[in-house]
N, C-alpha and C positions, 0 to 999 in steps of 0.2 A: 648580979647575974641577970641576963636577959632571958625571956621566955617566949616561945612561939608555940601556938597550938593549931592543929589542923584537923579537919574532918576528913576521914579516909573511908573509902568503900571497899568491900570485899573481905573484911576481917570477920572471922567466925570462931576462932579458937585460940588456945594458948600458943600453938605453933605459929599462928599468924603474928601474935605479939612478939614472940621470940625472933622471928625473921625480920620484922621491922626494927626491933631494938638492935639486932646485930648489925644491920646496915647503917642506921642513923648514928649509933655511938661512935662510928669510925669517921664521921664528918668532923673536920677541924673545929675546935671550940666547944663541941658538945660534951657536957659533963653528966647529963641526966636525961633519960628517956622514960616516959611513962605512957604506956599504951593501954587504953580502956576499950577493950573489944566490944563490950555491951553498948557503950556510947558512940563507938566508931570514931574515937578521937586519939590523937597522938600529941603529947605535950613534950616539948624539948626545952631543956635549960642549958645555959652555958654563956660563953662570951663571944662576941663578934659572929653571931649566927648568920649564915648565908642562906637565905630563903631558897634560892635556886638549887643549892647543894642538898638541902634538906628534902626538897621535893624529889630530886633525882634519886636520893637514897631510898625514899619510900617507894618510888617507882621501881627501883632495882630489886626491891624485896617482892615486887609483884602486885602492888596495890596502887590505887589512884587517890590523889588528894582532890577532894571535891571543892574545898574552899578553906582559906585560912580563917582562924577565929581570933579576934582581938584577945591578946593575953593580958 
């Protein structure tokens, strides 16, 4: 399973985490989403993960990816 991790700005609560999870889990290939509001990070697991689609899903939830983190 591949993993990608992103630093995300604007998250402050459980609702933020739920919104991101809801959008990202619908991206093809995604099987796992872990949002750490305190650290400002989103970790995604799955197969054939498309970076552009993952970033777009996070943006659709209303948040901004500041940079990818080596997974």
